[in-house]
N, C-alpha and C positions, 0 to 999 in steps of 0.2 A: 931206745924208748926212755923217757924221763921216769923218775921215781913215781911221780903222780900217775903217769900213764900205766906203769907196771901195777900199781895198787888198783887202779880202776879195772884193768884187764883181769887181775886175779879175783877181785870181788865179783865181777860179773860171771866169771867161770865157776866160782863156788856157788853163786845163786842158781846157775843153770844146773849144776850137778845135784844140788839139793832138790830142785823141782823134778829132775829126771828120776832121782831115787824115790821120791814120794809117789810119782805116777806109776813107777814100776811096781810099787806095793799096793796100788789101787787107792792111794790117798790123795787128798787135795793138797797141792804144794803149800797152800797157806797154813796148813796144820803143822808145818815144821818151821820154826822161827830161828833165824840166824843170830847168834850173839857174836859180834866181832870182838875178839879178845885183844885189848890194847895195852897190855902191860909193856912198859918201856917204850911205847909208841909216842912220839912227840905230838903236841897239840896241833901243829900245822898239818901233819898227816891225818890226824883224826878229823880235822875240819874238812879235808878233801873227801874223806869217806862220807861224812855227813852231807856234803854237797852232792854226793852220788845217790843220796836217798836212804842210806843206812841210819837207823835210829836206835838200835839196840846194841849195847856195848857191855863188855865184861872186863873186870879188873880182879887181880889176885890179891892185892894188898890195899888195906884201908888207907895207909899213909900216902902211898903213891896216888891213889884216887883223889885224896883231899887236895893234892897239889895242882890238879888240872881240871877236875870235873865241875866244881862249883862255877867257875868262869864259863866253861863250855855250856853248862845248863842255863846260865843266865843269857847267853847269846843266842841259843838255838832252842826252839820249842819242840816238845814231843819226844825228847830223848828219854831212854829207859836204861838205867844203869844196874848191872848185875854184879854182885860179889860172888866170885866163883872159887876163891881161895879160902884157906882156913881163917876163922875169925877168933881172935883172942877176946876173952871176956872184958879186958880193959879197953877194947876198941869198940865195944857194942854201941855206946852212945853216938859216936861219930858215924858208925855204919848205918844206924837207923835213920839218922839225918840225911845221909848221902845216897844210900842205895834204895832202889825200888824193889829189887828182888835179891834175897840172900839164899844161896844154894847150899851152904855148908853148915847147917845146924846139925850137931852130932853128939851132944852130951847134955845132961840135965843142968849143969852149972851155966852153960850158955843159954839154954832155954829160959832159965830163971832170969838171967841178966837181960835177955831180949824182952821178956814180959815186963820187967820193971822199966826199961827204957821206953818201950812203946806206950806204957801208961803215962810216963812223964811228959813225953813230947807230943802225944796224940798223933803219931804217924805210924802207919802199919805197913811195913814192907811185906811183900809176899814171901813166903818161906818154903824152902825145900829141905828135906833131910838128906844128908850125905850118907850113903851106905858103902861100907868097905867090903865090896863083893868078893874080893880076893883074900879077905882077912889078913892083910899084910900088916905086920906089927909097926912098921914105920909110917903108915898112912892113916890119915884121919878118917873118921866115918864109923857109923854104927855097924855092928856085925849083922849079917842077914837074919840070923835067928832071933835077934833082939829088936829088930825094926818095928814089929807090931806093937810091942810093949812100949817102946820109946815114943812112937807116934801117939799112942793113947795117952801117955804121960804128958806130952806137949799139949795135947788138947784139953785134958781133964784137970791136970794139976796147975798148968800155967796159962790156960785160956788162949793158946796160940792156934791160929788157923794154918794148917799144913796143906799146901797145894800139890806137892809131888815129891819125887826122889831124884837124887843125883848120884852118879858113880864115875869112877876113873878106873878102868880095868888095869890089871897088872901088865907091864910091858911085854912079858914073855908068854902070855896066854892068849888064847883065841877070844877076841872081845865079844863075839856074838853070844858066848856062854854067859858072860856077865851082864850083857844088855838084856838077854832073855830072862835072867834071874830077877833083875831090877823090875822089868815089866810085869813079871808074875807077882812080885810083892806089891807093886803099886795097884794092880788090878784087885788083889785080895783086900786092900785097904780102901779101895774106892778113890784113889788119887789120880788126878787127870794129867799131871805134868811129869814128863820124864826128861831130865837133863842128862844127856849122854851122847858121846860122839865128839871127836876132835878132828884135826886136819887129816890124820891118817886113817880114820875109821868111821867117819860120819855117815857114809853110805850104808854100812852095816848097821849102825845105830838106827838110822831111819827105817830100815827094813824090820827092825825089832820094835818100832813104835816110838822113837824119840820125838818129842815135841819141841825141845830146845837142842841145838847143836852149838858147841863152843869152839870157834875156829879163829886162830890167830896166824899161825905160820903160813897157811895156804893163801892168806890175804896179804899179810905184811912181810912175809919172808922170815927166814930163820933169825932168831935173836938169842943172845946168850943170857937166858933168863933162869936157867936151872929147873924149869918146869916144862911140861908138855902142853901144847894146845893145837 
C-alpha cells in the first residue's frame, strides 16, 4: 500500500475508534473532535489528509507551523489550527496570528503577553489552560491545586476567555486518573472543553469526557520528534 493509502486507512481507523468510544460512553461521536497532529509531517501529506475531509490540525512549535500553515490556510478553506505545545512569550505575536486555538496557557507572564497581543491584532484565539496533573517538574502546566486561581486571574486580570483545560499524563501512570482529575477541575470551573488523549490512550480519554483528542502517530506513523502524540 502507498504512503497515501496507509495514511487514509489509518485516519479512517482512528475516526471509527473515536466514534465507537464515544458511543460506548453514551455520547454523540460529534462531541469528540479529532486534532490530527502534524509536527514534522510534510505539506504534501497534510494535503492528502485535508483531501480526506480532515480540517482540524495540531502543531507543537510556532516556528514549524509558520513554515507550512499560512500557505495551506490560503489554499484550503475551513482549516482550524491548534497549538498543542509550549508557547514562549516571545512567540506570542506569531501564535495569535497563526493559531485558532492555543492549548498551552500555563503562567501569568504568558497570559499577560496573550492579552496584549490580542488587543493589538484584534484576533482572539480560543484558549485552554494546560494543567500539569502529574506535577512533573520537567513538564509545563499549572499545578492542579493552583488551576482555579490561575483561571480566575486569566479572566479577571487579563480579560482572557478560557474555554477549557488540557493535560498530558505521566508516561508511567494510569492515564484515567489524570483524565478524571482534569474533568473534575473543568466541571468545577464550568469549562466545556477537555483536551486530553493521544494515540495510545484516546479511548480512555473519551470515556473520561475528552472533547478534543490529539492524535499523530496513529495516523501518520512514528516520527522521531522527541514528544508523544
